C-alpha positions in Angstrom: 90.1 79.2 -14.2 90.6 82.5 -12.1 87.7 84.3 -13.3 84.1 83.4 -14.1 82.4 84.6 -17.3 78.7 85.1 -16.5 75.7 86.0 -18.6 72.4 87.2 -17.0 69.3 85.8 -18.6 66.2 88.1 -18.1 67.3 91.8 -17.6 64.1 93.2 -16.1 64.1 94.7 -12.6 65.9 91.8 -11.0 68.1 91.1 -13.8 69.4 94.6 -13.9 70.2 94.4 -10.1 72.2 91.2 -10.7 74.0 92.8 -13.6 74.9 96.0 -11.6 75.9 93.7 -8.6 78.1 91.7 -10.8 80.3 94.7 -11.5 81.3 94.7 -7.7 82.4 91.0 -7.8 86.0 90.9 -8.3 86.4 87.5 -9.9 83.4 87.8 -12.3 83.1 89.2 -15.8 79.7 90.0 -16.9 80.0 89.2 -20.8 76.4 89.1 -22.1 72.8 89.2 -21.3 69.8 87.6 -22.9 66.2 89.2 -23.0 63.2 89.0 -25.4 62.6 92.6 -25.0 64.3 95.0 -27.3 64.1 97.8 -24.8 65.7 95.7 -22.0 68.4 94.8 -24.4 69.0 98.3 -25.3 69.3 99.3 -21.7 71.9 96.6 -21.3 74.0 97.5 -24.1 73.9 101.3 -23.1 74.3 100.9 -19.5 76.4 97.9 -19.0 78.4 97.9 -22.3 77.9 94.2 -22.9 76.5 92.1 -25.7 72.5 91.7 -25.6 70.9 88.8 -27.4 67.2 87.7 -27.5 67.7 84.0 -26.5 69.6 82.2 -23.9 71.2 79.9 -26.5 73.0 82.7 -28.2 75.2 83.5 -25.2 75.8 80.0 -23.8 79.1 79.7 -25.9 80.7 82.6 -24.4 79.9 82.1 -20.7 80.8 79.7 -17.9 77.8 80.4 -15.7 74.5 82.0 -15.8 72.2 84.0 -13.5 68.6 83.4 -14.5 66.3 86.2 -13.4 63.4 85.7 -16.0 59.7 85.7 -14.9 59.0 82.8 -12.4 57.0 80.9 -15.1 60.0 80.7 -17.4 62.4 79.4 -14.9 62.4 75.8 -15.8 62.9 76.2 -19.5 65.9 78.5 -19.3 67.5 76.5 -16.4 67.3 73.3 -18.2 68.9 74.7 -21.4 71.8 76.2 -19.3 72.3 72.9 -17.3 72.2 70.8 -20.5 75.0 72.9 -21.9 77.0 72.3 -18.8 76.9 75.8 -17.2 76.7 76.6 -13.6 73.3 78.1 -12.8 72.2 80.7 -10.2 68.4 80.6 -10.3 66.3 83.4 -8.8 63.6 82.4 -6.3 61.2 80.9 -6.4 62.9 78.0 -8.1 59.7 77.3 -9.9 55.9 77.6 -9.5 55.3 73.9 -8.5 57.3 71.2 -6.9 56.6 69.1 -10.1 58.5 71.8 -12.1 61.4 71.8 -9.5 61.5 68.1 -9.7 62.2 68.3 -13.5 65.0 70.9 -12.9 66.6 68.7 -10.3 66.4 65.8 -12.7 68.2 67.9 -15.4 71.3 68.8 -13.2 74.6 66.9 -14.3 75.4 67.1 -10.6 73.9 68.7 -7.4 76.5 71.5 -7.2 75.6 72.8 -10.8 72.6 74.7 -9.4 72.1 77.5 -6.8 69.1 79.0 -5.9 69.1 82.8 -5.1 67.5 83.0 -1.6 69.1 86.3 -0.8 68.0 86.4 3.0 70.6 83.6 3.8 73.3 86.1 3.1 71.9 88.8 5.3 74.2 89.3 8.4 71.2 89.7 10.6 69.8 86.4 9.5 73.1 84.7 9.8 73.5 85.8 13.5 70.0 85.0 14.5 70.5 81.5 12.9 73.5 80.9 14.9 71.6 81.6 18.2 68.6 79.5 17.2 70.7 76.5 16.2 73.0 76.7 19.3 70.0 75.5 21.4 70.1 78.7 23.5 66.3 79.3 23.2 65.7 75.7 24.3 62.4 74.4 22.9 61.0 76.6 20.3 57.3 77.3 21.0 56.0 79.5 18.3 57.3 81.7 15.4 55.9 84.7 13.4 57.3 86.0 10.2 55.9 88.7 8.0 56.7 90.5 4.8 54.6 93.3 3.4 55.2 95.8 0.6 53.6 98.7 -1.3 50.5 98.4 -3.4 52.6 100.1 -6.2 54.9 97.0 -6.2 52.0 94.5 -6.5 50.3 96.7 -9.2 53.3 96.0 -11.5 53.2 92.2 -11.0 49.9 90.9 -9.7 48.7 90.0 -13.2 51.5 87.2 -13.4 52.2 86.2 -9.8 50.7 86.1 -6.3 51.6 87.8 -3.1 52.5 84.4 -1.5 54.9 83.5 -4.5 56.5 87.0 -4.6 56.9 87.6 -0.9 56.1 84.5 0.8 58.8 82.4 -0.9 61.4 84.5 1.1 59.7 83.5 4.4 59.2 79.9 3.5 63.0 79.4 3.1 63.7 81.7 6.0 61.9 79.6 8.5 63.6 76.4 7.3 67.0 78.1 7.2 67.0 79.7 10.6 65.4 76.8 12.5 66.8 73.6 10.6 63.3 72.2 10.8 60.8 71.2 8.1 57.7 73.2 7.8 54.1 72.0 7.0 51.4 74.4 6.0 48.2 73.8 8.2 45.9 76.4 6.8 45.7 79.9 5.1 43.2 82.6 4.5 43.3 85.5 2.1 41.5 88.7 0.9 41.1 90.3 -2.4 41.2 94.1 -2.0 43.2 95.4 -4.9 43.7 92.8 -7.6 41.9 89.8 -9.0 44.2 87.5 -6.6 44.6 87.5 -3.0 46.4 90.8 -1.8 46.7 89.7 1.8 47.5 86.3 3.0 47.9 84.8 6.6 49.0 81.3 6.7 49.5 78.9 9.7 52.4 76.4 9.7 53.7 73.5 12.0 57.4 72.6 12.3 58.4 68.9 12.5 59.3 69.2 16.2 55.7 70.5 17.2 56.3 74.3 17.1 53.8 76.3 15.3 53.9 79.6 13.4 52.4 82.1 11.2 53.2 83.8 7.9 51.8 87.2 7.0 52.2 88.6 3.4 50.5 91.6 1.7 51.2 94.1 -0.9 48.6 96.7 0.5 50.8 99.2 2.2 50.2 102.9 0.9 52.8 104.1 -1.6 53.4 107.1 0.5 54.9 105.1 3.3 58.5 106.1 3.5 59.7 102.5 3.4 58.0 100.3 1.1 59.1 97.1 3.0 57.9 96.0 6.5 59.4 92.6 7.3 60.6 90.7 10.4 60.9 87.4 12.2 60.0 86.4 15.9 60.9 83.3 17.5 59.6 82.5 21.1 61.2 79.7 23.0 61.6 78.1 26.4 64.5 80.4 27.3 63.6 83.7 25.5 62.6 85.4 22.6 64.5 86.5 19.4 63.1 89.4 17.3 64.5 90.6 14.0 63.5 93.6 12.0 64.3 92.8 8.3 62.8 96.0 6.8 65.0 98.6 4.9 64.7 101.1 7.7 68.3 101.5 8.9 68.9 105.0 7.1 66.2 107.7 6.7 66.5 110.7 4.4 64.1 113.4 5.2 64.2 116.2 2.6 63.2 119.7 3.3 60.5 119.6 0.6 58.5 117.3 2.9 59.3 113.9 1.4 61.0 111.2 3.6 62.1 107.7 2.5 64.6 105.0 3.7 67.7 104.3 1.6 68.4 100.6 1.3 71.8 99.5 2.4 71.2 95.8 2.9 69.7 94.2 -0.1 70.4 95.7 -3.6 73.0 97.8 -5.2 71.6 101.3 -4.4 74.7 103.5 -4.8 77.9 103.8 -6.9 81.3 102.8 -5.6 80.3 99.2 -4.6 80.0 98.3 -0.9 78.7 95.3 0.9 75.1 94.3 0.3 73.3 91.0 0.4 72.9 90.4 -3.4 76.7 91.1 -3.7 77.5 88.6 -1.0 75.2 85.9 -2.7 76.8 86.4 -6.0 80.3 86.2 -4.6 79.3 82.9 -2.9 78.0 81.7 -6.3 81.3 82.8 -8.1 83.6 81.3 -5.5 81.8 77.9 -5.5 81.9 77.8 -9.2 85.6 78.8 -9.6 86.7 76.1 -7.1 84.1 73.3 -8.0 82.8 73.7 -4.5 79.5 72.8 -3.0 76.5 75.0 -4.1 75.7 77.6 -1.3 71.9 77.0 -1.7 70.9 73.7 -3.0 68.2 72.8 -5.3 66.6 70.6 -2.6 66.4 73.7 -0.5 64.7 75.7 -3.3 62.2 72.9 -3.7 61.4 72.8 -0.1 60.5 76.4 0.0 58.3 76.0 -3.1 56.4 73.1 -1.5 55.6 75.6 1.5 54.1 78.2 -0.9 52.4 75.6 -3.0 50.8 74.5 0.3 49.7 78.0 1.1 48.2 78.4 -2.5 46.5 75.0 -2.2 44.9 75.9 1.3 43.7 79.3 -0.1 42.0 77.4 -3.1 40.6 74.7 -0.6 42.4 71.8 -2.1 44.9 69.3 -0.5 48.5 69.3 -1.5 50.9 66.5 -1.8 53.3 65.8 1.3 57.0 66.7 0.8 59.3 63.9 -0.2 60.0 61.3 2.7 56.8 62.0 4.5 
């Protein structure tokens, strides 16, 4: 097999990004999408020129692999259906909304390499370089870490009825901390505040790494929508021999118009222009396609996805004031 036939399951905001990015992956053919929404199916047929069906079962005979971008609470059912049909699966993060659900997904894999979790930050060149420095030992003993990811209240307003800020934003940082440091992370506490929605809109969590380093995670969707960049994110690692600081915002290219409006044009994360180009989602999809074509190891394992879910599950439990189960092996 020299080309991979892919279907996208769930063609909302994230699914549309995946579908658009797949057009820039030279060895992939987007052949169909599945979505329960007639409006989303119509968008796919008109803008992508591919077959659009209501259910995942209706496209599985025509594809080698699927990218699952459904709402988070639907991940388990769609993934198990695709895995049972022998398809390679790229599953958007969070892998699921509980470690129990993750365990059921892991048990449904015909082999560990049949599943990849879409932690897109692992494919960011800034993250890759920082990880190299941390893992080289240059910093010596890591003392403390701070990670933050904040976004516009307009983003939260569209989704806070079905998810939380910890799941939506914190899942990125839960995986980032483990990926960069190579250390396991345990949640030691969390506080939150409800200011816009029925759930927590601001969350600050404390964590401890398995070597004794401590850290904080900040997530919120309270930034004014008028802010030129909707994303404010970064990572700071302080160690024995120095400090590493990384700005992960989308602030590299600003466009200030003469009508008084200004915004930042994203060049790192999503397909934001015609004509292809390099961006993290494309790199992630290329890694998935390459591994599927050669039968190679999955770039981001299901176990990694579960570990990130366990961190956010721990934050949610701390916010609720209930104990959480320890990770496997502890």
